[in-house]
N, C-alpha and C positions, 0 to 999 in steps of 0.2 A: 194686753190681747188674749181674747177668751180663747179657750183650749178645749176642741169639737169634742162634746160625748165619748167617752170608751177609747177617748187615747192614751189617760192616763190609765194606771196599772189600775182596779177596784173600779173599773166605771166613773159613770155622776158627772155630772156635768161641774166643772170649773168653773170658778171667775176667774178674772184678771186679776194682776197680778198686782203692789203695792207699790210696784216703779210703775208697771207701766198704766195705774190713775195721777200717779202723780205730773207723767208727762201728757198726759189727758184733762185730767189739771189745766199745767201751765199752757196748750193749746188753747182750751175756750180761754184763760183768762187774759193769755195774750192778742184772743181774736176780739172780743170785745175792752182792750185794752187798743189795738189799733182802730177801732171805729168811735171810741171816746175817744183817742186822742184828735183825729180824724174832724172833730165835729169840734174842742173846745180849738184849735190848733187853728186849723178854719175864721174862726169866729172871731180868735183876736186878732188873724191878720188880717179880717176886714175894718178892721177897729183900729188897732193900731199902726198896722204898716206891717210890710214883710220885715223893713231895719237892713240890717250892714248883713248878714248871711243870703238875703233873697230871700223866694218865697219860696218854691222845694224846700229851701235845709231847711228855713224853720218849720216848712209845715214836715220833715220828716223827723226835725226832733222831738217837734209835741208827740208828734206818736209812735216815733219807740218808744219814747221815755214812757211816754203814756201803758203802752202795749209791757213793755218788760216789768212795770209794778202791778200791771193786775192778776199778770202772767206767773209775778215772782209765789202774791198771796193766797191766788189761786190756787194754785202747785201745792200748799201748806196746808189751805183750808180742807181742801182734797184727802189727803192722806190721810190727816188729822180725825177726819170723819172716818173713810170707812175703815180707823184700826176697829178689831174690838176683842175683847175677848173670848179664850174657844167658849167657853162658854152659851156664850150669845149662841155663837156661831156653830155650835153640835144644835142647842136647843131649834134656832132656828131650821136648823137643813133637819130636822124631824118631822117640823110642825109641816114643813114643804115636803115627805116624803112620799113618793108612792105609799098606799096600803098595800098592807101585806093581805093576799086573797089564801083562802087558806083549799086544803083539799077533800074533793071530799069523803075520802078517807077519816079524816081526820072533822069534817062535821057527823058524820056516823060515829063513830065511834064517842065523842062526848053524851050525842042522844042517847046513844046505852046507856052510858056514864048518868044521869040523867034519869034516865027510866027505873034503874033498879034503887035510888034512892027516895 
C-alpha cells in the first residue's frame, strides 16, 4: 500500500513494500485464473458433460485450480521483478528527483567570480 508523500521521516514518496507487491501480484493472477478457469471449465463441461460432481462443482474446481496456479506464479513473478539493487534504486531516485533551484545570491556570487577571472 503506498505511503502518502511526507508521511515518512525525510519526506519524499515511498512506494509499496515487497509484501504489498506480493499480494497485488497474487490478486491479479487469481483474477485472471478465475476467468481462464471459467472459460476452460465451461468449455469442457459443454464438450464432455459435468461428470458425477455436477456442473457447478466441476466448474468451481476448474476455476479454483486455475486461480490458485495463476495467483501463485504471478505473486512470485511480481516479487522477483520488483527486487532491485540499491545502486539502481538510488540512480532512479536521483534521475526522477526535482531539480535544485539555486538562490539568487549564489548565482550573483558565481557571476562575480567569473568576472574576476
